[in-house]
VMD Tcl script that draws the C-alpha trace (Angstrom):
set ca {
  {-61.06 -7.12 -31.56}
  {-63.08 -9.73 -29.75}
  {-61.72 -12.76 -27.95}
  {-63.49 -16.03 -28.77}
  {-63.15 -19.19 -26.71}
  {-63.19 -22.41 -28.72}
  {-62.96 -26.19 -28.42}
  {-62.52 -28.65 -31.29}
  {-63.57 -32.25 -30.60}
  {-63.12 -35.48 -32.53}
  {-65.99 -37.21 -30.77}
  {-68.19 -36.97 -27.73}
  {-66.27 -35.88 -24.66}
  {-62.89 -35.80 -26.50}
  {-61.66 -32.22 -26.83}
  {-58.65 -32.29 -29.13}
  {-57.76 -28.62 -28.88}
  {-59.13 -25.67 -26.94}
  {-58.10 -22.09 -26.43}
  {-58.84 -18.55 -27.52}
  {-58.63 -16.69 -30.82}
  {-58.85 -12.92 -31.37}
  {-60.65 -11.59 -34.40}
  {-62.70 -8.63 -35.60}
  {-65.72 -10.81 -36.45}
  {-67.18 -14.18 -35.55}
  {-66.88 -15.36 -39.17}
  {-63.21 -14.36 -39.32}
  {-62.55 -16.26 -36.09}
  {-64.06 -19.47 -37.52}
  {-62.05 -19.11 -40.77}
  {-58.85 -18.43 -38.81}
  {-59.32 -21.59 -36.76}
  {-59.82 -23.63 -39.93}
  {-56.53 -22.28 -41.30}
  {-54.50 -22.92 -38.13}
  {-55.89 -26.18 -36.77}
  {-56.19 -29.41 -38.77}
  {-59.87 -30.36 -38.96}
  {-61.50 -33.47 -40.40}
  {-65.06 -34.37 -41.34}
  {-66.83 -35.47 -38.17}
  {-65.07 -32.95 -35.91}
  {-67.12 -30.53 -33.81}
  {-66.48 -26.89 -32.95}
  {-67.82 -24.89 -30.02}
  {-67.02 -21.18 -30.18}
  {-68.28 -18.10 -28.41}
  {-67.58 -15.06 -26.28}
  {-67.76 -14.79 -22.50}
  {-71.29 -14.24 -21.22}
  {-73.08 -15.99 -24.09}
  {-73.69 -19.69 -24.85}
  {-71.27 -21.06 -27.47}
  {-72.30 -21.79 -31.04}
  {-71.90 -25.45 -32.03}
  {-70.88 -26.66 -35.49}
  {-70.06 -29.98 -37.16}
  {-67.46 -30.32 -39.92}
  {-68.98 -32.09 -42.92}
  {-65.94 -31.95 -45.22}
  {-63.68 -29.46 -46.97}
  {-63.82 -27.28 -50.05}
  {-61.07 -27.31 -52.70}
  {-59.04 -24.71 -50.82}
  {-58.84 -27.14 -47.90}
  {-61.03 -25.03 -45.64}
  {-63.42 -27.01 -43.48}
  {-67.15 -26.77 -44.19}
  {-69.02 -26.15 -40.94}
  {-72.77 -26.58 -40.49}
  {-74.72 -25.81 -37.33}
  {-74.72 -28.87 -35.07}
  {-77.72 -31.12 -35.60}
  {-78.30 -30.06 -39.22}
  {-77.56 -32.08 -42.30}
  {-75.41 -30.72 -45.12}
  {-77.18 -29.92 -48.37}
}
mol new
graphics top color blue
foreach p $ca { graphics top sphere $p radius 0.5 }
foreach p [lrange $ca 0 end-1] q [lrange $ca 1 end] { graphics top cylinder $p $q radius 0.2 }
display resetview
């Protein structure tokens, strides 16, 4: 299992929650965070492993299951 460091922000410079999550894969870590932490459209996620720059995502909404829809930061949703 890998340990991923994350930070969820509601706006620039306003980290709402940060910590670590353990998961077998990067995708599973992102899904797990969406299940455990309330996320709204407009929130941002930074997540990564030690030694590498974090990936940055923006929440653009949720699907019917309530899971957040993340897109890479700086990209528009389709």
